[in-house]
C-alpha positions in Angstrom: 48.9 34.4 -38.5 46.6 34.9 -35.5 43.2 33.2 -35.4 41.3 36.4 -35.4 42.8 37.6 -38.7 42.6 34.3 -40.5 41.2 34.9 -44.0 38.8 32.0 -43.7 37.1 33.5 -40.7 36.7 36.8 -42.5 34.3 35.3 -45.1 30.7 34.3 -44.4 28.5 32.4 -46.8 24.9 33.3 -47.6 23.3 30.9 -50.1 26.8 29.9 -51.2 27.8 33.5 -51.9 30.7 35.1 -50.0 30.2 38.0 -47.7 33.5 39.6 -46.6 33.7 40.8 -43.1 36.3 42.0 -40.5 36.3 42.1 -36.7 36.5 45.7 -35.5 35.6 47.3 -32.2 34.4 44.0 -30.8 31.9 43.4 -33.6 31.7 42.2 -37.2 31.7 44.8 -40.0 30.4 43.6 -43.3 31.3 44.6 -46.9 28.5 46.9 -48.2 29.2 46.0 -51.8 29.1 42.3 -51.1 25.7 42.6 -49.4 24.2 44.8 -52.1 25.4 42.3 -54.7 23.8 39.4 -52.9 20.5 41.2 -52.4 20.2 42.7 -55.9 22.3 40.6 -58.3 23.3 43.9 -59.8 25.9 43.9 -62.6 27.2 47.3 -61.4 27.1 47.4 -57.6 28.7 50.9 -57.3 26.1 52.4 -59.7 23.3 50.7 -57.7 24.5 52.1 -54.5 24.8 55.5 -56.0 21.1 55.4 -57.2 20.0 53.9 -53.9 21.5 56.9 -52.1 19.8 59.3 -54.6 16.4 57.6 -53.8 16.9 57.6 -50.1 18.0 61.1 -49.0 18.0 60.2 -45.3 20.4 57.3 -46.0 22.7 59.4 -48.0 22.9 62.1 -45.3 23.8 59.4 -42.7 26.1 57.6 -45.1 29.3 58.9 -43.4 28.2 57.6 -40.0 26.9 54.3 -41.3 30.1 53.4 -43.3 33.5 52.8 -41.9 36.6 52.6 -44.0 38.5 49.4 -43.0 41.2 47.2 -44.5 39.8 44.1 -46.2 40.9 41.8 -49.0 39.3 43.1 -52.2 38.0 41.2 -55.1 41.3 41.4 -56.9 43.1 39.7 -54.0 44.8 42.8 -52.6 44.2 44.4 -49.2 42.4 47.7 -49.7 40.2 50.1 -47.7 36.5 49.6 -48.4 33.3 50.8 -46.9 32.0 48.4 -44.3 29.2 48.6 -41.8 28.2 46.9 -38.6 24.9 45.1 -38.1 22.9 48.3 -37.3 24.3 50.1 -40.4 23.7 47.1 -42.7 20.1 46.8 -41.5 19.5 50.5 -42.4 21.0 49.9 -45.9 18.8 46.8 -46.4 15.7 49.0 -45.8 16.5 50.8 -49.0 16.8 47.6 -51.1 13.5 46.0 -52.3 14.5 42.4 -52.4 12.7 39.1 -51.5 15.9 38.0 -49.9 15.8 40.9 -47.4 14.0 39.1 -44.5 16.0 35.8 -44.6 19.1 37.9 -45.0 18.4 39.9 -41.9 17.9 36.7 -39.9 21.2 35.3 -41.3 23.1 38.5 -40.5 21.9 38.5 -36.9 23.0 34.9 -36.5 26.4 35.6 -38.1 26.8 38.6 -35.9 26.3 36.6 -32.8 28.6 33.8 -33.8 31.8 35.6 -32.9 30.6 36.3 -29.4 29.6 32.6 -29.0 33.0 31.4 -30.3 34.9 33.5 -27.8 32.9 31.8 -25.0 33.2 28.3 -26.6 36.0 28.0 -29.2 34.8 24.5 -30.2 31.9 26.2 -32.0 34.4 27.8 -34.5 35.6 24.4 -35.5 32.1 23.1 -36.0 31.2 26.0 -38.2 34.4 25.7 -40.2 33.5 22.1 -40.9 30.0 23.0 -42.0 31.5 25.7 -44.3 33.8 23.2 -46.0 30.9 20.8 -46.4 28.8 23.5 -48.1 31.7 24.2 -50.4 31.7 20.6 -51.5 34.9 19.2 -50.0 35.0 15.4 -49.4 34.6 14.2 -45.8 38.0 12.6 -45.6 39.6 15.8 -46.7 37.6 17.8 -44.1 38.7 15.5 -41.3 42.3 16.1 -42.2 41.8 19.8 -42.5 40.2 20.0 -39.1 43.0 18.1 -37.6 45.5 20.4 -39.3 43.8 23.4 -37.8 44.2 22.0 -34.3 47.9 21.2 -35.0 48.4 24.7 -36.3 46.7 26.4 -33.4 48.8 24.3 -30.9 51.9 25.5 -32.7 50.9 29.2 -32.9 49.9 29.2 -29.2 53.4 27.9 -28.4 54.9 30.7 -30.5 52.8 33.3 -28.8 53.7 32.0 -25.3 57.4 32.0 -26.3 57.7 35.6 -27.5 56.2 35.8 -30.9 53.7 38.7 -31.4 54.2 40.3 -34.8 52.3 38.9 -37.8 55.5 39.2 -39.9 57.3 36.8 -37.4 54.5 34.3 -37.6 54.8 34.4 -41.4 58.5 33.9 -41.4 58.3 30.9 -39.0 55.6 29.4 -41.2 57.6 29.9 -44.3 60.6 28.1 -42.7 58.4 25.1 -42.2 57.0 25.3 -45.8 60.4 25.8 -47.3 61.8 22.8 -45.4 58.8 20.6 -46.2 58.0 21.5 -49.8 60.9 23.8 -50.9 58.5 26.7 -51.4 57.5 29.7 -49.4 53.8 30.4 -48.8 53.6 32.9 -51.6 55.6 30.8 -54.0 53.3 27.8 -53.2 50.2 29.9 -54.0 51.7 31.1 -57.3 52.5 27.5 -58.2 48.9 26.5 -57.5 47.6 29.7 -59.3 45.9 31.1 -56.3 45.2 34.7 -55.3 46.7 36.2 -52.2 43.4 36.0 -50.3 43.1 32.2 -50.9 44.0 30.1 -48.0 46.7 27.8 -49.2 45.7 24.8 -47.1 42.2 24.9 -48.5 43.8 24.0 -51.8 46.1 21.2 -50.6 45.3 17.6 -51.3 45.4 14.9 -48.5 49.2 14.3 -48.7 50.1 17.9 -48.7 47.9 18.5 -45.6 49.5 15.5 -43.8 53.0 16.7 -44.5 52.1 20.2 -43.4 50.8 18.7 -40.1 53.9 16.6 -39.7 56.2 19.7 -40.1 54.2 21.7 -37.7 53.6 19.0 -35.1 57.4 18.2 -35.2 58.2 21.8 -34.7 55.9 22.0 -31.7 57.5 18.9 -30.1 61.0 20.2 -30.7 60.1 23.6 -29.2 58.6 22.1 -26.2 61.4 19.6 -25.6 64.1 22.3 -26.0 62.0 24.9 -24.1 62.9 27.4 -26.9 62.2 31.1 -26.5 62.6 34.1 -28.7 62.4 34.4 -32.5 65.9 33.2 -33.4 65.5 29.9 -31.5 62.0 29.3 -32.6 63.1 29.9 -36.2 65.7 27.2 -35.8 63.1 24.8 -34.5 60.9 25.5 -37.5 63.8 24.8 -39.9 64.4 21.4 -38.2 60.7 20.6 -38.2 60.4 21.3 -41.9 63.5 19.2 -42.6 61.8 16.2 -40.9 58.7 16.6 -43.1 61.0 17.0 -46.1 62.7 13.6 -45.5 59.2 12.0 -45.3 58.1 13.7 -48.5 61.2 12.6 -50.4 60.7 9.0 -49.3 57.0 9.1 -50.4 58.1 10.5 -53.8 60.7 7.8 -54.1 58.3 5.0 -53.4 55.4 6.3 -55.5 57.3 8.0 -58.3 54.9 10.9 -58.0 55.7 14.4 -56.7 53.7 15.5 -53.7 53.7 19.2 -54.5 51.2 19.7 -57.3 49.3 22.5 -59.1 45.8 21.2 -58.2 43.5 23.6 -56.4 39.9 23.6 -55.3 37.8 25.2 -58.0 34.1 26.0 -58.5 33.0 23.9 -61.5 29.4 23.9 -62.7 28.1 25.0 -59.3 30.0 22.2 -57.4 33.5 22.5 -56.0 35.8 19.7 -56.7 39.4 19.0 -55.9 41.1 18.5 -59.2 43.4 15.5 -59.4 46.2 15.9 -62.0 49.3 14.2 -60.6 52.6 15.2 -62.1 55.1 12.5 -62.7 58.6 12.9 -61.2 
């Protein structure tokens, strides 16, 4: 998957509440329902929006130009078309919502809207912001360090793939699945099902330290093999991914033999009593 479409980058946090967004026409477009929910705490966001438009006739008249139907991961985990708006449109909607959060939210929106431009100019900023996001979600420091390293390893691999003829998202997914299947014996989707995750959850955000390390090993090995062989084209790169996954698999099997504990586990990162914790529930072999 390309960096621009990575799910994690399409979610921003305001006071620990998720705001879905997508990059379109060189700017961020934000989920209108998410923003109304954050500002109003309404139990029925669609009904609130309907009444808001009834109160503000001017807003209702311009609704078709303010809103843009775009694909986004919905609350049920499926990709759907929803109404999104850019910063200008969101600011207009906020004018119709009496909320003490309005002003700080406007400041936050302006900051988030600028972040993407800054990240294009300085990609290291994206890593710093990702780290802070994980910290706010409650991940432990040691885990965050491994996750950040894993992101670098992943980007190095996907850059190699792009430079060697891979362009379709389906091809990236297949190559990634070859590494996962080799390393863990599961495709990305099977792994998510095993951990009881939704399709919009980032699998790596729900891996423990050992799972992350083995993922890095599989991807780093694949990168080295591809570079050493100077592989080009999907069939050759797929072969490299199979070999890279097999290397990580042998390491996983040795770890399981020595520890008597399976590496692949059902643990995931859940929100419990306002604080996220990585649940530890090791399964015996």
